[in-house]
C-alpha atoms as a printed R data frame, in Angstrom:
    type eleno elety resid chain resno       x      y      z
1   ATOM     1    CA   MET     A     1 -56.405 77.962 71.139
2   ATOM     2    CA   VAL     A     2 -53.487 79.771 69.556
3   ATOM     3    CA   VAL     A     3 -52.026 80.450 72.968
4   ATOM     4    CA   ALA     A     4 -52.103 76.775 73.880
5   ATOM     5    CA   GLN     A     5 -50.223 75.710 70.712
6   ATOM     6    CA   GLN     A     6 -47.251 78.023 71.236
7   ATOM     7    CA   PRO     A     7 -45.655 75.979 74.009
8   ATOM     8    CA   ILE     A     8 -46.116 72.784 71.984
9   ATOM     9    CA   LEU     A     9 -44.566 74.294 68.839
10  ATOM    10    CA   LEU     A    10 -41.760 75.837 70.887
11  ATOM    11    CA   GLY     A    11 -41.127 72.513 72.595
12  ATOM    12    CA   ALA     A    12 -41.138 70.679 69.247
13  ATOM    13    CA   LEU     A    13 -38.658 73.221 67.866
14  ATOM    14    CA   TRP     A    14 -36.354 72.665 70.841
15  ATOM    15    CA   VAL     A    15 -36.560 68.871 70.395
16  ATOM    16    CA   VAL     A    16 -35.663 69.148 66.697
17  ATOM    17    CA   LEU     A    17 -32.865 71.598 67.479
18  ATOM    18    CA   ILE     A    18 -31.418 69.370 70.195
19  ATOM    19    CA   ALA     A    19 -31.776 66.235 68.051
20  ATOM    20    CA   PHE     A    20 -30.059 67.644 64.966
21  ATOM    21    CA   SER     A    21 -27.418 69.880 66.599
22  ATOM    22    CA   PRO     A    22 -24.808 67.069 66.939
23  ATOM    23    CA   LEU     A    23 -25.253 66.228 63.252
24  ATOM    24    CA   VAL     A    24 -24.901 69.889 62.254
25  ATOM    25    CA   LEU     A    25 -21.820 70.308 64.449
26  ATOM    26    CA   LEU     A    26 -20.239 67.154 63.010
27  ATOM    27    CA   PHE     A    27 -20.937 68.318 59.455
28  ATOM    28    CA   ALA     A    28 -19.497 71.776 60.187
29  ATOM    29    CA   GLY     A    29 -16.409 70.238 61.823
30  ATOM    30    CA   VAL     A    30 -15.713 68.011 58.807
31  ATOM    31    CA   ARG     A    31 -16.173 70.930 56.418
32  ATOM    32    CA   LEU     A    32 -13.904 73.175 58.481
33  ATOM    33    CA   TYR     A    33 -11.244 70.450 58.629
34  ATOM    34    CA   ARG     A    34 -11.358 70.058 54.837
35  ATOM    35    CA   LEU     A    35 -11.206 73.825 54.386
36  ATOM    36    CA   PHE     A    36  -8.242 74.105 56.773
37  ATOM    37    CA   ASP     A    37  -6.454 71.213 55.008
38  ATOM    38    CA   ALA     A    38  -7.000 72.822 51.582
39  ATOM    39    CA   ILE     A    39  -5.652 76.151 52.834
40  ATOM    40    CA   MET     A    40  -2.561 74.474 54.290
41  ATOM    41    CA   ASP     A    41  -1.957 72.577 51.026
42  ATOM    42    CA   ARG     A    42  -2.169 75.792 49.025
43  ATOM    43    CA   ARG     A    43   0.234 77.528 51.395
44  ATOM    44    CA   ALA     A    44   2.692 74.635 51.122
45  ATOM    45    CA   VAL     A    45   2.548 74.721 47.316
46  ATOM    46    CA   ARG     A    46   3.019 78.489 47.297
47  ATOM    47    CA   ARG     A    47   5.920 78.214 49.751
48  ATOM    48    CA   ARG     A    48   7.611 75.551 47.610
49  ATOM    49    CA   ALA     A    49   7.118 77.691 44.502
50  ATOM    50    CA   THR     A    50   8.773 80.733 46.083
51  ATOM    51    CA   GLU     A    51  11.748 78.839 47.503
52  ATOM    52    CA   PRO     A    52  14.733 78.651 45.196
53  ATOM    53    CA   GLN     A    53  15.140 75.246 43.662
54  ATOM    54    CA   LEU     A    54  18.810 74.407 44.084
55  ATOM    55    CA   GLN     A    55  20.454 71.600 42.202
56  ATOM    56    CA   PRO     A    56  22.435 68.872 43.941
57  ATOM    57    CA   VAL     A    57  25.953 69.875 44.963
58  ATOM    58    CA   GLU     A    58  27.541 67.284 42.667
59  ATOM    59    CA   ARG     A    59  25.800 68.719 39.624
60  ATOM    60    CA   MET     A    60  26.773 72.290 40.524
61  ATOM    61    CA   VAL     A    61  30.402 71.212 41.005
62  ATOM    62    CA   ALA     A    62  30.358 69.456 37.627
63  ATOM    63    CA   ASP     A    63  28.920 72.583 35.961
64  ATOM    64    CA   LEU     A    64  31.518 74.747 37.713
65  ATOM    65    CA   ARG     A    65  34.363 72.513 36.556
66  ATOM    66    CA   ARG     A    66  33.037 72.449 32.990
67  ATOM    67    CA   LEU     A    67  32.655 76.240 32.834
68  ATOM    68    CA   ARG     A    68  36.061 76.758 34.448
69  ATOM    69    CA   ALA     A    69  37.706 74.427 31.923
70  ATOM    70    CA   GLU     A    70  36.003 76.275 29.108
71  ATOM    71    CA   LEU     A    71  37.232 79.616 30.425
72  ATOM    72    CA   VAL     A    72  40.795 78.523 31.209
73  ATOM    73    CA   ASP     A    73  41.666 75.902 28.597
74  ATOM    74    CA   ASP     A    74  39.869 77.392 25.623
75  ATOM    75    CA   PRO     A    75  39.314 81.099 26.337
76  ATOM    76    CA   PRO     A    76  36.740 82.606 24.006
77  ATOM    77    CA   THR     A    77  37.936 85.313 21.645
78  ATOM    78    CA   ASN     A    78  34.508 86.909 21.407
79  ATOM    79    CA   HIS     A    79  33.807 89.424 24.212
80  ATOM    80    CA   VAL     A    80  30.112 88.546 24.343
81  ATOM    81    CA   ARG     A    81  30.879 84.824 24.737
82  ATOM    82    CA   ARG     A    82  33.441 85.513 27.461
83  ATOM    83    CA   THR     A    83  30.995 87.741 29.357
84  ATOM    84    CA   ALA     A    84  28.268 85.088 29.085
85  ATOM    85    CA   LEU     A    85  30.630 82.377 30.339
86  ATOM    86    CA   LEU     A    86  31.728 84.534 33.277
87  ATOM    87    CA   MET     A    87  28.132 85.324 34.171
88  ATOM    88    CA   ALA     A    88  27.202 81.621 34.055
89  ATOM    89    CA   TYR     A    89  30.289 80.727 36.095
90  ATOM    90    CA   ASP     A    90  29.494 83.394 38.688
91  ATOM    91    CA   SER     A    91  25.879 82.262 38.903
92  ATOM    92    CA   VAL     A    92  26.850 78.643 39.562
93  ATOM    93    CA   LEU     A    93  29.554 79.793 41.980
94  ATOM    94    CA   VAL     A    94  27.041 81.869 43.998
95  ATOM    95    CA   ASP     A    95  24.557 78.965 44.049
96  ATOM    96    CA   LEU     A    96  27.243 76.571 45.251
97  ATOM    97    CA   CYS     A    97  28.350 79.001 47.963
98  ATOM    98    CA   THR     A    98  24.726 79.342 49.067
99  ATOM    99    CA   GLN     A    99  24.307 75.561 49.168
100 ATOM   100    CA   LEU     A   100  27.521 75.115 51.179
101 ATOM   101    CA   GLU     A   101  26.677 78.120 53.397
102 ATOM   102    CA   ILE     A   102  29.858 79.963 52.424
103 ATOM   103    CA   PRO     A   103  29.508 83.751 52.731
104 ATOM   104    CA   THR     A   104  30.289 85.594 49.502
105 ATOM   105    CA   LYS     A   105  29.712 89.089 48.129
106 ATOM   106    CA   LEU     A   106  29.984 87.975 44.515
107 ATOM   107    CA   ALA     A   107  26.327 88.623 43.697
108 ATOM   108    CA   GLY     A   108  26.470 92.263 44.790
109 ATOM   109    CA   VAL     A   109  29.791 93.328 43.254
110 ATOM   110    CA   GLU     A   110  29.637 95.210 39.950
111 ATOM   111    CA   ALA     A   111  33.185 96.403 39.219
112 ATOM   112    CA   ASP     A   112  35.314 93.955 37.230
113 ATOM   113    CA   PRO     A   113  38.517 93.939 39.360
114 ATOM   114    CA   GLU     A   114  36.504 93.606 42.573
115 ATOM   115    CA   ARG     A   115  34.374 90.896 40.988
116 ATOM   116    CA   GLU     A   116  37.502 88.967 39.997
117 ATOM   117    CA   LEU     A   117  38.783 89.211 43.573
118 ATOM   118    CA   GLU     A   118  35.460 88.008 45.022
119 ATOM   119    CA   ARG     A   119  35.447 85.159 42.488
120 ATOM   120    CA   LEU     A   120  38.926 84.075 43.656
121 ATOM   121    CA   LEU     A   121  37.895 84.333 47.316
122 ATOM   122    CA   ALA     A   122  34.788 82.225 46.687
123 ATOM   123    CA   GLU     A   123  36.825 79.631 44.761
124 ATOM   124    CA   SER     A   124  39.371 79.386 47.565
125 ATOM   125    CA   ALA     A   125  36.599 79.017 50.165
126 ATOM   126    CA   ILE     A   126  35.053 76.201 48.139
127 ATOM   127    CA   GLN     A   127  38.420 74.483 47.816
128 ATOM   128    CA   GLU     A   128  38.955 74.847 51.571
129 ATOM   129    CA   ALA     A   129  35.599 73.128 52.028
130 ATOM   130    CA   GLY     A   130  37.108 70.114 50.271
131 ATOM   131    CA   ILE     A   131  35.799 70.496 46.719
132 ATOM   132    CA   SER     A   132  38.337 70.526 43.921
133 ATOM   133    CA   LEU     A   133  37.483 72.861 41.065
134 ATOM   134    CA   HIS     A   134  40.096 71.562 38.656
135 ATOM   135    CA   PHE     A   135  38.675 69.736 35.694
136 ATOM   136    CA   ARG     A   136  39.918 66.170 35.512
137 ATOM   137    CA   ARG     A   137  40.698 65.262 31.965
138 ATOM   138    CA   ARG     A   138  40.093 61.762 30.808
139 ATOM   139    CA   ARG     A   139  43.057 59.931 29.497
140 ATOM   140    CA   THR     A   140  42.853 59.108 25.862
141 ATOM   141    CA   GLN     A   141  43.800 55.681 24.663
142 ATOM   142    CA   PRO     A   142  46.709 55.687 22.163
């Protein structure tokens, strides 16, 4: 009697397996799609977090003009303030050159005379690109 029930139980198992396999495959496909979508979202967030967030060109130009005016028109007497202004100016200048795809070696130069030369070269390249670095003063009403 046990021998006779094996083919029936085996047949019933095959019927259940065949009947529920499309449902299992559909469930697995949906879960895999959600898992793949979550992984891609995490990669996109991580990629956006590692990319440098550059400001708009207009804002960088305005910052460059403001820092340049502060350095030229009202030069600081304190060495620390002058160094900080030059570092900020160089940082904005490098970012603007990167945004405009202008090659510059300003970020890698350490010596002061060479740094000044690279700063002038970067400024002239930006002006050749059509951006004026001179601060426009507002006229005051008499």
